[in-house]
Residue frames as qw, qx, qy, qz and C-alpha x, y, z in Angstrom:
[[0.614, 0.383, -0.134, 0.677, -69.64, 80.06, 30.71],
 [0.453, -0.683, -0.292, 0.493, -68.16, 82.17, 33.50],
 [0.131, 0.978, -0.008, -0.161, -67.10, 85.77, 33.14],
 [0.340, -0.659, 0.569, 0.355, -63.45, 84.79, 32.97],
 [0.589, 0.188, 0.740, 0.266, -64.20, 82.30, 30.23],
 [0.368, 0.858, 0.357, -0.024, -65.95, 85.01, 28.37],
 [0.029, -0.935, 0.263, 0.234, -63.01, 87.40, 28.57],
 [0.516, -0.374, 0.703, 0.315, -60.63, 84.62, 27.63],
 [0.576, 0.471, 0.637, 0.203, -62.71, 83.82, 24.55],
 [0.250, 0.953, 0.146, -0.091, -62.75, 87.50, 23.62],
 [0.285, -0.776, 0.472, 0.308, -59.01, 87.79, 24.01],
 [0.582, -0.031, 0.743, 0.327, -58.41, 84.69, 21.90],
 [0.489, 0.723, 0.467, 0.144, -60.72, 86.20, 19.11],
 [0.001, -0.971, 0.121, 0.206, -58.85, 89.54, 19.38],
 [0.434, -0.533, 0.641, 0.341, -55.45, 87.70, 18.90],
 [0.584, 0.262, 0.728, 0.244, -56.79, 85.71, 15.97],
 [0.353, 0.899, 0.259, -0.013, -58.17, 88.86, 14.18],
 [0.070, -0.923, 0.304, 0.224, -54.96, 90.56, 14.65],
 [0.531, -0.331, 0.717, 0.306, -52.84, 87.57, 13.66],
 [0.540, 0.409, 0.675, 0.294, -54.79, 87.23, 10.33],
 [0.096, 0.842, 0.133, -0.515, -54.67, 90.93, 9.66],
 [0.045, -0.527, 0.584, 0.615, -52.05, 90.82, 6.91],
 [0.210, 0.152, 0.918, 0.301, -53.70, 87.91, 5.13],
 [0.203, 0.697, 0.657, -0.203, -57.14, 89.62, 5.27],
 [0.048, 0.792, -0.049, -0.607, -55.85, 92.90, 4.11],
 [0.089, -0.366, 0.718, 0.586, -54.14, 91.43, 1.12],
 [0.190, 0.281, 0.931, 0.133, -57.02, 89.08, 0.33],
 [0.170, 0.773, 0.556, -0.254, -59.89, 91.62, 0.49],
 [0.032, -0.691, 0.236, 0.682, -57.76, 94.28, -1.18],
 [0.075, -0.204, 0.820, 0.529, -57.40, 92.00, -4.20],
 [0.156, 0.437, 0.885, -0.011, -60.97, 90.76, -4.06],
 [0.131, 0.763, 0.285, -0.565, -62.29, 94.33, -4.15],
 [0.054, 0.561, -0.469, -0.680, -60.33, 95.06, -7.21],
 [0.128, 0.049, 0.938, 0.319, -61.48, 91.83, -8.90],
 [0.103, 0.600, 0.793, -0.026, -65.19, 92.74, -8.48],
 [0.045, -0.515, -0.074, 0.853, -64.92, 96.47, -9.08],
 [0.370, 0.332, -0.341, -0.798, -67.59, 97.55, -11.59],
 [0.308, -0.025, -0.907, -0.287, -69.03, 94.09, -11.63],
 [0.613, -0.241, 0.166, -0.734, -72.57, 93.21, -10.47],
 [0.965, -0.067, 0.035, -0.253, -72.45, 89.43, -11.03],
 [0.518, -0.469, 0.691, 0.184, -69.98, 86.57, -10.56],
 [0.791, 0.564, -0.101, -0.216, -68.87, 85.76, -14.05],
 [0.932, 0.172, -0.064, 0.313, -65.98, 83.82, -15.63],
 [0.368, 0.683, -0.244, 0.582, -63.70, 86.84, -15.38],
 [0.474, -0.676, 0.290, -0.484, -64.43, 87.28, -11.59],
 [0.968, -0.222, 0.115, -0.024, -63.86, 83.53, -11.04],
 [0.790, 0.395, -0.154, 0.443, -60.54, 83.69, -12.84],
 [0.021, 0.726, -0.312, 0.612, -59.48, 86.63, -10.71],
 [0.724, -0.538, 0.202, -0.380, -60.65, 84.85, -7.62],
 [0.978, 0.060, -0.079, 0.183, -58.67, 81.75, -8.54],
 [0.521, 0.557, -0.269, 0.588, -55.55, 83.93, -8.76],
 [0.289, -0.709, 0.258, -0.590, -56.24, 85.61, -5.45],
 [0.897, -0.379, 0.115, -0.197, -56.66, 82.28, -3.60],
 [0.887, 0.207, -0.153, 0.384, -53.39, 80.90, -5.08],
 [0.255, 0.661, -0.266, 0.654, -51.65, 84.12, -4.12],
 [0.537, -0.615, 0.267, -0.512, -52.91, 83.58, -0.53],
 [0.126, 0.384, -0.909, 0.104, -51.23, 80.19, -0.62],
 [0.803, -0.024, 0.293, -0.519, -54.41, 78.26, -0.43],
 [0.444, -0.199, 0.841, 0.236, -52.78, 75.94, -2.92],
 [0.303, 0.205, -0.577, -0.730, -53.64, 75.12, -6.57],
 [0.248, -0.202, -0.934, -0.159, -55.50, 71.93, -5.91],
 [0.067, -0.502, -0.699, 0.505, -57.63, 73.34, -3.07],
 [0.144, 0.401, -0.024, -0.905, -58.24, 76.51, -5.08],
 [0.247, 0.047, -0.763, -0.595, -59.53, 74.48, -7.98],
 [0.199, -0.388, -0.894, 0.099, -61.97, 72.68, -5.62],
 [0.008, 0.543, 0.460, -0.702, -63.26, 75.97, -4.20],
 [0.237, 0.328, -0.336, -0.851, -63.73, 77.60, -7.63],
 [0.228, -0.102, -0.894, -0.371, -65.51, 74.45, -8.81],
 [0.126, -0.466, -0.790, 0.378, -67.85, 74.62, -5.90],
 [0.093, 0.528, 0.125, -0.835, -68.63, 78.31, -6.58],
 [0.209, 0.156, -0.646, -0.718, -69.15, 77.59, -10.34],
 [0.181, -0.300, -0.932, -0.097, -71.76, 74.93, -9.43],
 [0.034, -0.585, -0.587, 0.559, -73.57, 77.37, -7.19],
 [0.150, 0.417, -0.218, -0.870, -73.52, 80.14, -9.89],
 [0.216, 0.020, -0.810, -0.545, -74.83, 77.60, -12.40],
 [0.171, -0.413, -0.885, 0.127, -77.52, 76.38, -10.00],
 [0.037, -0.642, -0.445, 0.623, -78.68, 79.85, -8.83],
 [0.466, 0.679, 0.439, 0.359, -78.36, 81.39, -12.30],
 [0.105, 0.837, -0.050, 0.536, -77.62, 84.84, -10.78],
 [0.689, -0.499, -0.274, 0.448, -75.02, 85.45, -8.06],
 [0.084, 0.975, -0.028, 0.202, -74.18, 89.01, -7.25],
 [0.512, 0.439, -0.473, 0.567, -70.63, 90.08, -6.40],
 [0.351, -0.571, 0.332, -0.663, -72.08, 91.19, -2.99],
 [0.931, -0.224, 0.050, -0.284, -72.84, 87.54, -2.21],
 [0.722, 0.449, -0.498, 0.170, -69.29, 86.39, -3.00],
 [0.060, -0.532, 0.651, -0.538, -67.99, 86.84, 0.51],
 [0.731, -0.160, 0.380, -0.543, -70.78, 84.76, 1.93],
 [0.929, 0.288, -0.162, -0.165, -70.40, 82.03, -0.68],
 [0.497, 0.533, -0.601, 0.329, -66.65, 81.78, -0.13],
 [0.284, -0.433, 0.629, -0.579, -67.01, 81.67, 3.61],
 [0.868, -0.024, 0.248, -0.430, -69.62, 78.83, 3.31],
 [0.900, 0.351, -0.258, -0.022, -67.58, 76.78, 0.88],
 [0.311, 0.562, -0.639, 0.423, -64.26, 77.17, 2.77],
 [0.513, -0.324, 0.566, -0.558, -66.01, 76.26, 6.15],
 [0.949, 0.116, 0.058, -0.288, -67.50, 73.09, 4.39],
 [0.691, 0.526, -0.471, 0.155, -64.06, 72.19, 3.11],
 [0.005, -0.495, 0.692, -0.526, -62.53, 72.40, 6.65],
 [0.771, -0.157, 0.338, -0.516, -65.48, 70.44, 7.99],
 [0.935, 0.281, -0.165, -0.142, -64.82, 67.64, 5.54],
 [0.614, 0.472, -0.524, 0.355, -61.08, 67.58, 6.32],
 [0.755, -0.463, -0.429, 0.174, -61.60, 67.13, 10.06],
 [0.286, 0.487, -0.260, 0.783, -59.95, 70.37, 10.90],
 [0.309, -0.143, -0.734, 0.588, -59.96, 71.21, 14.67],
 [0.363, -0.681, -0.331, -0.543, -62.65, 72.46, 16.87],
 [0.536, -0.121, -0.637, 0.541, -60.74, 72.63, 20.14],
 [0.315, -0.844, -0.229, -0.369, -62.43, 74.39, 23.03],
 [0.446, -0.819, 0.337, -0.131, -59.72, 73.82, 25.65],
 [0.278, 0.569, -0.770, 0.073, -56.39, 72.17, 26.31],
 [0.849, -0.232, 0.321, -0.350, -57.99, 68.84, 27.36],
 [0.123, 0.423, -0.886, -0.141, -56.40, 65.35, 27.06],
 [0.723, -0.128, -0.591, -0.334, -57.97, 61.92, 26.67],
 [0.595, -0.564, 0.337, -0.462, -59.07, 60.77, 30.18],
 [0.986, -0.094, 0.122, -0.064, -58.25, 57.11, 29.50],
 [0.799, 0.377, -0.170, 0.437, -54.55, 57.64, 28.45],
 [0.283, -0.919, 0.233, -0.146, -51.90, 58.66, 30.96],
 [0.032, -0.629, 0.063, 0.774, -49.44, 59.89, 30.18],
 [0.651, 0.704, 0.282, -0.049, -50.52, 61.08, 26.78],
 [0.577, -0.366, 0.367, 0.631, -47.32, 61.13, 24.69],
 [0.492, 0.855, 0.104, -0.131, -46.86, 63.73, 21.89],
 [0.659, -0.141, 0.357, 0.646, -43.89, 63.43, 19.58],
 [0.219, 0.892, 0.091, -0.384, -43.18, 66.77, 17.84],
 [0.679, 0.059, 0.453, 0.575, -41.61, 66.88, 14.37],
 [0.315, 0.931, 0.187, -0.004, -40.69, 69.57, 11.93],
 [0.699, 0.397, -0.092, 0.588, -37.67, 71.26, 10.36],
 [0.449, -0.352, -0.267, 0.777, -35.46, 73.77, 12.13],
 [0.089, -0.035, 0.151, 0.984, -36.71, 77.33, 12.18],
 [0.284, -0.457, -0.642, -0.546, -40.47, 76.67, 12.09],
 [0.389, -0.474, 0.244, -0.751, -40.91, 77.40, 15.79],
 [0.750, -0.130, -0.638, -0.119, -41.00, 73.78, 16.87],
 [0.462, -0.109, -0.649, 0.594, -39.32, 74.14, 20.27],
 [0.148, -0.065, 0.197, -0.967, -41.19, 77.35, 20.99],
 [0.635, -0.188, -0.435, -0.610, -44.41, 75.60, 20.19],
 [0.674, -0.184, -0.698, 0.156, -43.61, 72.88, 22.60],
 [0.216, 0.000, -0.475, 0.853, -42.84, 75.51, 25.35],
 [0.353, -0.104, -0.065, -0.928, -46.01, 77.23, 24.65],
 [0.704, -0.169, -0.603, -0.335, -47.99, 73.91, 24.63],
 [0.549, -0.129, -0.696, 0.444, -46.47, 72.98, 27.98],
 [0.020, -0.033, 0.321, -0.946, -47.48, 76.30, 29.44],
 [0.544, -0.147, -0.256, -0.786, -51.02, 75.97, 28.23],
 [0.717, -0.155, -0.675, -0.073, -51.34, 72.43, 29.52],
 [0.383, -0.033, -0.604, 0.698, -49.73, 73.49, 32.87],
 [0.223, -0.094, 0.119, -0.963, -52.19, 76.36, 33.16],
 [0.696, -0.161, -0.419, -0.560, -55.04, 73.84, 32.56],
 [0.656, -0.488, 0.437, -0.375, -53.84, 72.00, 35.64],
 [0.976, 0.166, -0.141, 0.010, -52.07, 69.15, 33.80],
 [0.575, -0.622, 0.463, 0.261, -48.80, 67.60, 34.97],
 [0.664, 0.735, -0.130, -0.040, -46.28, 67.90, 32.14],
 [0.679, -0.426, 0.430, 0.416, -42.89, 66.35, 31.26],
 [0.519, 0.801, -0.204, -0.217, -40.75, 67.57, 28.37],
 [0.862, -0.121, 0.357, 0.339, -38.12, 65.44, 26.54],
 [0.134, 0.854, -0.290, -0.412, -35.24, 67.27, 24.82],
 [0.823, 0.059, 0.531, 0.191, -34.66, 64.72, 22.07],
 [0.538, 0.828, 0.002, 0.158, -33.43, 67.22, 19.45],
 [0.723, -0.577, 0.181, 0.334, -29.90, 66.42, 20.46],
 [0.699, 0.327, 0.253, 0.583, -28.27, 67.66, 17.27],
 [0.106, 0.718, 0.049, 0.687, -28.61, 71.28, 18.18],
 [0.341, -0.168, -0.595, 0.709, -27.36, 72.57, 21.59],
 [0.222, -0.122, 0.013, -0.967, -29.71, 75.66, 21.08],
 [0.623, -0.265, -0.486, -0.553, -32.70, 73.36, 20.95],
 [0.634, -0.271, -0.658, 0.302, -31.78, 71.48, 24.11],
 [0.235, -0.082, -0.349, 0.903, -30.94, 74.73, 25.95],
 [0.286, -0.188, -0.207, -0.917, -34.12, 76.36, 24.76],
 [0.652, -0.341, -0.611, -0.290, -36.29, 73.58, 25.99],
 [0.524, -0.224, -0.596, 0.565, -34.61, 73.61, 29.38],
 [0.033, 0.022, -0.144, 0.989, -35.24, 77.38, 29.61],
 [0.510, -0.271, -0.390, -0.717, -38.96, 76.83, 28.71],
 [0.658, -0.317, -0.679, 0.078, -39.21, 74.04, 31.41],
 [0.353, -0.191, -0.479, 0.781, -37.81, 76.45, 34.04],
 [0.149, -0.106, -0.112, -0.977, -40.13, 79.19, 32.88],
 [0.626, -0.272, -0.448, -0.577, -43.26, 77.09, 32.98],
 [0.455, -0.440, 0.605, -0.483, -42.22, 75.01, 36.05],
 [0.970, 0.094, 0.055, -0.219, -42.14, 71.52, 34.45],
 [0.638, -0.450, 0.556, 0.285, -39.34, 68.92, 34.39],
 [0.608, 0.692, -0.301, -0.249, -37.20, 68.55, 31.27],
 [0.893, -0.186, 0.364, 0.187, -35.45, 65.30, 30.55],
 [0.422, 0.861, -0.280, -0.048, -32.18, 66.13, 28.79],
 [0.897, -0.216, 0.171, 0.345, -28.93, 64.17, 28.11],
 [0.212, -0.690, 0.308, 0.620, -27.30, 67.17, 26.42],
 [0.539, 0.677, -0.276, -0.419, -26.11, 67.55, 22.77],
 [0.476, 0.474, -0.723, -0.164, -24.97, 64.69, 20.48],
 [0.365, -0.135, 0.863, -0.323, -26.60, 62.03, 22.63],
 [0.006, -0.205, -0.930, -0.306, -29.12, 59.34, 21.49],
 [0.376, -0.153, -0.043, -0.913, -32.46, 60.95, 20.96],
 [0.709, -0.236, -0.583, -0.319, -34.30, 57.67, 21.46],
 [0.523, -0.170, -0.666, 0.504, -32.63, 57.27, 24.85],
 [0.055, -0.030, 0.233, -0.970, -33.88, 60.77, 25.79],
 [0.598, -0.180, -0.329, -0.708, -37.49, 59.95, 24.70],
 [0.659, -0.171, -0.729, 0.071, -37.31, 56.66, 26.62],
 [0.338, -0.121, -0.572, 0.738, -36.28, 58.42, 29.82],
 [0.248, -0.096, 0.013, -0.964, -38.91, 61.16, 29.31],
 [0.674, -0.214, -0.483, -0.516, -41.68, 58.61, 29.00],
 [0.607, -0.160, -0.701, 0.339, -40.38, 56.68, 31.96],
 [0.129, -0.037, -0.435, 0.891, -40.31, 59.86, 34.03],
 [0.434, -0.163, -0.209, -0.861, -43.81, 60.62, 32.93],
 [0.728, -0.263, -0.611, -0.167, -45.03, 57.23, 34.16],
 [0.502, -0.117, -0.601, 0.611, -43.14, 57.58, 37.44],
 [0.008, -0.041, -0.242, 0.969, -44.65, 61.06, 38.06],
 [0.228, 0.564, 0.786, -0.109, -48.11, 60.02, 36.91],
 [0.018, 0.333, -0.190, -0.923, -47.88, 62.92, 34.48],
 [0.577, 0.576, 0.394, -0.426, -50.83, 63.82, 32.21],
 [0.697, 0.716, 0.033, 0.003, -48.73, 64.56, 29.16],
 [0.613, -0.400, 0.405, 0.548, -45.16, 63.96, 27.87],
 [0.515, 0.848, 0.012, -0.126, -44.05, 66.16, 24.96],
 [0.751, -0.229, 0.388, 0.482, -40.99, 64.97, 23.09],
 [0.275, 0.853, -0.232, -0.379, -38.95, 67.36, 20.84],
 [0.853, 0.091, 0.402, 0.321, -37.16, 65.61, 17.90],
 [0.414, -0.289, 0.381, 0.775, -34.40, 66.65, 15.52],
 [0.409, 0.765, 0.202, -0.455, -35.50, 69.33, 13.04],
 [0.139, -0.459, 0.662, 0.576, -33.46, 68.00, 10.12],
 [0.808, 0.457, 0.199, -0.313, -35.15, 67.27, 6.77],
 [0.155, -0.510, 0.754, 0.384, -32.33, 65.22, 5.35],
 [0.361, 0.059, -0.787, -0.497, -33.26, 62.14, 3.21],
 [0.721, -0.278, -0.087, -0.628, -36.56, 60.48, 3.93],
 [0.855, -0.048, -0.514, 0.047, -35.04, 57.13, 4.77],
 [0.366, 0.187, -0.547, 0.730, -32.73, 58.68, 7.44],
 [0.351, -0.248, 0.219, -0.876, -35.65, 60.63, 8.91],
 [0.827, -0.171, -0.316, -0.432, -37.96, 57.56, 8.82],
 [0.730, 0.051, -0.600, 0.323, -35.33, 55.46, 10.55],
 [0.173, 0.229, -0.490, 0.823, -34.68, 58.02, 13.22],
 [0.521, -0.218, 0.090, -0.820, -38.34, 58.65, 14.07],
 [0.848, -0.082, -0.463, -0.245, -39.07, 54.87, 13.96],
 [0.573, 0.092, -0.652, 0.488, -36.36, 54.16, 16.39],
 [0.131, -0.207, 0.406, -0.880, -37.65, 56.81, 18.84],
 [0.738, -0.184, -0.137, -0.634, -41.16, 55.24, 18.60],
 [0.820, 0.003, -0.572, 0.012, -39.80, 51.67, 19.17],
 [0.369, 0.157, -0.626, 0.669, -37.81, 52.71, 22.23],
 [0.345, -0.215, 0.264, -0.875, -40.68, 54.62, 23.80],
 [0.788, -0.108, -0.329, -0.509, -42.95, 51.63, 23.26],
 [0.556, 0.062, -0.766, 0.317, -40.81, 49.59, 25.61],
 [0.036, 0.011, 0.563, -0.825, -42.31, 51.68, 28.42],
 [0.494, 0.394, 0.435, -0.641, -45.81, 52.22, 26.94],
 [0.534, 0.146, 0.772, 0.312, -46.81, 50.00, 24.04],
 [0.374, 0.726, 0.546, 0.188, -49.06, 52.39, 22.08],
 [0.126, -0.840, 0.030, 0.526, -46.85, 55.53, 22.17],
 [0.034, 0.113, 0.213, -0.970, -46.68, 58.11, 20.72],
 [0.259, 0.566, 0.721, -0.303, -50.39, 58.86, 21.04],
 [0.328, 0.912, 0.183, -0.166, -49.94, 61.87, 18.80],
 [0.599, -0.053, 0.272, 0.751, -47.34, 62.92, 16.20],
 [0.109, 0.911, 0.256, -0.304, -47.60, 66.66, 15.86],
 [0.616, 0.310, 0.271, 0.671, -46.08, 68.35, 12.74],
 [0.127, -0.808, -0.153, 0.555, -45.09, 71.98, 13.23],
 [0.527, 0.478, 0.404, 0.575, -45.13, 74.09, 10.06],
 [0.158, -0.403, -0.056, 0.900, -44.20, 77.75, 9.47],
 [0.410, 0.689, 0.587, -0.115, -47.16, 79.38, 7.86],
 [0.071, 0.859, -0.134, -0.488, -45.16, 82.32, 6.63],
 [0.237, -0.382, 0.742, 0.497, -43.35, 80.12, 4.18],
 [0.649, 0.381, -0.106, -0.650, -46.56, 79.33, 2.23],
 [0.869, 0.323, -0.291, -0.235, -46.01, 76.66, -0.36],
 [0.340, 0.465, -0.767, 0.284, -42.79, 75.48, 1.32],
 [0.473, -0.212, 0.631, -0.577, -44.83, 74.45, 4.33],
 [0.890, 0.201, 0.047, -0.406, -46.86, 72.23, 2.04],
 [0.679, 0.482, -0.552, 0.048, -43.70, 70.65, 0.68],
 [0.046, -0.403, 0.775, -0.485, -42.38, 70.00, 4.24],
 [0.723, -0.044, 0.410, -0.554, -45.76, 68.38, 5.12],
 [0.870, 0.349, -0.263, -0.228, -45.48, 66.09, 2.10],
 [0.454, 0.467, -0.716, 0.251, -41.96, 64.94, 3.23],
 [0.222, -0.318, 0.710, -0.588, -42.90, 64.44, 6.81],
 [0.798, 0.057, 0.242, -0.548, -46.13, 62.61, 6.06],
 [0.807, 0.380, -0.445, -0.078, -44.08, 60.13, 3.85],
 [0.328, 0.426, -0.740, 0.405, -41.53, 59.60, 6.71],
 [0.022, -0.068, -0.833, 0.549, -43.95, 59.12, 9.66],
 [0.175, -0.597, -0.754, -0.211, -47.64, 58.89, 10.63],
 [0.006, -0.084, 0.203, -0.976, -48.43, 62.53, 11.36],
 [0.124, -0.533, -0.835, 0.055, -51.75, 62.74, 13.26],
 [0.084, -0.904, -0.352, 0.229, -52.04, 66.51, 13.93],
 [0.516, 0.463, 0.084, 0.716, -50.68, 69.83, 12.67],
 [0.267, -0.794, -0.227, 0.497, -49.56, 73.06, 14.26],
 [0.493, 0.588, 0.244, 0.593, -49.14, 76.03, 11.88],
 [0.442, -0.607, -0.205, 0.628, -47.12, 78.89, 13.33],
 [0.290, -0.313, 0.193, 0.884, -46.24, 82.49, 12.47],
 [0.237, 0.620, 0.687, 0.295, -49.47, 83.39, 10.80],
 [0.116, -0.892, -0.226, 0.373, -49.26, 86.92, 12.21],
 [0.246, -0.650, 0.357, 0.625, -46.23, 87.79, 10.12],
 [0.210, -0.020, 0.789, 0.577, -47.53, 86.80, 6.66],
 [0.536, 0.286, -0.040, -0.794, -50.26, 87.39, 4.12],
 [0.444, 0.197, -0.823, -0.293, -50.23, 83.64, 3.39],
 [0.487, -0.123, 0.637, -0.584, -52.82, 82.61, 6.04],
 [0.824, 0.233, -0.143, -0.496, -54.66, 80.66, 3.35],
 [0.375, 0.397, -0.837, 0.031, -52.05, 77.94, 3.74],
 [0.380, -0.090, 0.759, -0.521, -54.05, 76.61, 6.68],
 [0.747, 0.337, 0.176, -0.544, -56.91, 75.92, 4.33],
 [0.648, 0.531, -0.501, -0.215, -54.67, 74.20, 1.70],
 [0.094, 0.380, -0.884, 0.253, -52.72, 72.04, 4.14],
 [0.543, 0.038, 0.629, -0.555, -55.88, 70.85, 5.79],
 [0.777, 0.424, 0.021, -0.464, -57.38, 69.98, 2.45],
 [0.527, 0.560, -0.631, -0.107, -54.38, 68.25, 0.95],
 [0.247, 0.328, -0.879, 0.243, -53.43, 66.04, 3.82],
 [0.695, -0.379, -0.446, -0.418, -56.63, 65.37, 5.52],
 [0.563, -0.157, -0.603, 0.543, -54.81, 65.69, 8.82],
 [0.250, -0.877, -0.409, -0.040, -56.44, 67.85, 11.46],
 [0.252, 0.541, -0.241, 0.765, -55.00, 71.28, 12.08],
 [0.576, -0.539, -0.577, 0.213, -54.89, 71.35, 15.91],
 [0.370, -0.713, -0.156, 0.575, -53.00, 74.53, 16.76],
 [0.452, 0.737, 0.140, 0.482, -52.23, 77.86, 15.08],
 [0.488, -0.413, -0.195, 0.744, -49.70, 80.46, 16.14],
 [0.225, 0.806, 0.388, 0.386, -50.86, 84.00, 15.72],
 [0.098, -0.920, 0.181, -0.334, -48.34, 85.98, 17.79],
 [0.374, 0.483, -0.661, 0.435, -45.36, 85.93, 20.17],
 [0.430, -0.415, 0.498, -0.628, -47.22, 85.54, 23.46],
 [0.151, -0.079, 0.976, -0.134, -47.89, 82.15, 25.02],
 [0.467, 0.429, 0.607, -0.479, -51.61, 82.53, 24.67],
 [0.427, 0.617, -0.290, -0.593, -51.13, 83.30, 20.88],
 [0.181, 0.130, -0.947, -0.232, -50.72, 79.58, 20.33],
 [0.589, 0.024, 0.258, -0.765, -54.28, 78.72, 20.02],
 [0.453, 0.220, 0.864, -0.015, -56.41, 75.58, 19.59],
 [0.082, 0.032, -0.566, -0.819, -57.64, 75.76, 15.97],
 [0.382, 0.457, 0.674, -0.437, -61.31, 76.34, 15.67],
 [0.321, 0.232, 0.667, 0.631, -62.43, 76.19, 12.05],
 [0.012, 0.814, 0.559, 0.160, -65.53, 78.24, 12.63],
 [0.288, -0.868, -0.029, 0.404, -63.67, 81.05, 14.45],
 [0.454, -0.256, 0.493, 0.696, -60.86, 80.91, 11.80],
 [0.224, 0.469, 0.674, 0.525, -63.33, 81.33, 8.89],
 [0.150, -0.902, -0.401, 0.056, -65.30, 84.01, 10.79],
 [0.364, -0.734, 0.149, 0.553, -62.00, 85.94, 11.41],
 [0.482, 0.013, 0.588, 0.650, -60.76, 85.37, 7.89],
 [0.120, 0.554, 0.623, 0.539, -63.82, 86.91, 6.39],
 [0.248, -0.821, -0.353, 0.373, -64.14, 89.72, 8.91],
 [0.448, 0.631, 0.134, 0.619, -63.56, 93.02, 7.22],
 [0.400, -0.911, -0.100, 0.013, -63.10, 94.89, 10.51]]
């Protein structure tokens, strides 16, 4: 690792720690109250812990799993002190993320045998979908990748304009037909341009409307079919963007989108503005879809590749 890689890693860790500050402050504040005056992990402490995890938007089902794991350890070890609770929680949550194939990204690499790699981005309006695409484009561009963007969210002029601005800022081409045009046609032309330019990655923005599942399914299916006329196996990735600050609402959105299309990766944004950072754990556990990116701030570099080990380390850091 070179000196610049070291500083980059340190900066990433600093952003992650800062981004999870509200979640950690709330979580450990409640945990400290729960164990106050207690020396061992008993039923009362576990009940309190269950409530704390649910409050952090880990989700009921995932919380039950975590509590069950801790109960088994308490039963096995006979005596577990409250001082050990942080360590046990850290280990069990890390194990859960490991089982759920949550990300371990080291850099913004792409499969070497697929070119262009086509990413179709889905998610409701307001979650930071277009901004996430812009930041992704910037990160790929910085990594030396040739990028093409497709403005296929044609139902909102703001989305099209925003993506064009991002393209200009990053210095990558944006394929746009304007507002109220056929999204599938935009996606087709974007993939075509990607092939012509020998691009490394094509990122397609899609409409952020969560109307009825049938309409959404038909729309996304059409975009896929049309893109496949250029490259048969596209999209190579369907990235669902969720707003972490909405907590359980993000889980509901994930349920709807996974019913409507084959989501293969997740990006969870706006974790810096919320005490609900536990939603990352719950979403990863419920859907068994890798969390690939997290947003922990406004800056471009604050869209980070999700590393479960770093996430757990930061989540349980009391600094």
